[in-house]
C-alpha positions as CSV (number, residue, x, y, z in Angstrom):
1,M,-6.4,2.5,-34.3
2,K,-2.9,4.1,-34.6
3,I,-2.3,7.3,-32.6
4,R,0.7,9.6,-32.4
5,P,0.6,12.2,-29.7
6,L,2.0,15.6,-30.5
7,Q,5.1,17.3,-28.8
8,D,5.7,16.0,-25.4
9,R,2.3,14.2,-24.9
10,I,2.1,10.5,-24.0
11,V,-0.7,8.0,-24.3
12,V,-1.0,5.8,-21.2
13,K,-3.1,2.7,-20.6
14,R,-4.1,2.6,-16.9
15,V,-3.1,-0.7,-15.2
16,E,-6.1,-2.4,-13.7
17,S,-6.3,-2.2,-10.0
18,E,-7.1,-5.3,-7.7
19,T,-10.6,-6.3,-7.3
20,K,-9.9,-8.2,-4.1
21,T,-7.9,-7.4,-1.0
22,K,-5.3,-9.6,0.5
23,G,-7.9,-10.8,3.0
24,G,-10.3,-11.9,0.3
25,I,-12.8,-9.0,0.4
26,I,-14.1,-8.0,-2.9
27,I,-14.0,-4.2,-3.7
28,P,-17.1,-2.8,-5.5
29,D,-16.6,-0.5,-8.4
30,A,-17.9,2.5,-6.6
31,A,-15.3,2.2,-4.0
32,K,-12.4,1.8,-6.4
33,E,-10.0,4.6,-7.0
34,K,-8.5,5.5,-10.4
35,P,-5.2,3.8,-10.8
36,I,-2.2,6.0,-10.9
37,E,0.0,3.6,-12.7
38,G,0.0,2.8,-16.4
39,R,1.9,1.4,-19.4
40,V,3.0,3.9,-22.1
41,V,1.4,3.1,-25.4
42,A,2.5,6.0,-27.6
43,V,4.9,9.0,-27.3
44,G,5.2,12.2,-29.2
45,N,8.4,13.6,-30.9
46,G,9.6,15.7,-28.0
47,K,9.4,19.1,-26.3
48,V,10.1,22.1,-28.4
49,L,12.4,24.5,-26.4
50,K,12.4,28.3,-26.6
51,D,15.4,28.2,-28.9
52,G,13.5,25.8,-31.4
53,K,15.4,22.7,-30.7
54,V,13.4,19.5,-29.9
55,R,14.3,17.7,-26.6
56,P,13.4,13.9,-27.0
57,L,11.2,12.5,-24.3
58,E,12.8,10.3,-21.5
59,V,10.0,7.7,-21.5
60,K,9.5,5.3,-24.3
61,V,6.8,2.8,-25.4
62,G,6.3,-0.1,-22.9
63,D,7.6,1.9,-19.9
64,K,5.5,1.5,-16.7
65,V,4.9,4.9,-15.1
66,L,3.4,6.7,-12.2
67,F,1.3,9.8,-12.8
68,G,-0.9,12.2,-10.8
69,K,-4.4,10.9,-10.1
70,Y,-6.2,13.9,-11.9
71,S,-3.6,14.4,-14.6
72,G,-4.4,14.4,-18.3
73,T,-7.3,13.8,-20.5
74,E,-9.2,10.4,-20.7
75,V,-9.7,9.1,-24.2
76,K,-11.3,6.0,-25.6
77,L,-9.3,4.2,-28.2
78,D,-10.7,0.9,-29.8
79,G,-13.1,0.8,-26.9
80,E,-10.4,0.9,-24.2
81,E,-9.8,3.8,-21.7
82,H,-6.4,5.6,-22.1
83,V,-5.1,8.8,-20.6
84,L,-3.3,11.5,-22.7
85,I,-0.7,13.3,-20.5
86,R,2.3,15.5,-20.8
87,E,5.7,14.2,-19.8
88,D,5.8,16.8,-17.0
89,D,2.9,14.9,-15.5
90,V,4.9,11.6,-15.2
91,L,6.2,11.3,-11.7
92,A,8.3,8.2,-12.0
93,V,9.1,5.3,-14.3
94,T,9.0,2.0,-12.4
95,E,11.2,-1.0,-13.1
96,S,10.4,-4.5,-12.3
97,A,13.1,-6.4,-10.3
């Protein structure tokens, strides 16, 4: 399914968290927390400013981002969980070394 979020919204696919600790202990599903990290799948055109101009978004498709634990709206696309958030909810863009 193709999706194009409106304005300054972003579709993020959560990165799966580890199911085992470094010591080898398996974490049950009930004890897992929602990941606050994800990969950007789709972005909107940009934020409409008060003067009518459109400011393009700073994040792009493929960026790995950190966002608030309870941010956005969860949606299911093609059977997979995604989160629809505003650019303001993105805390940081992470870069791999």
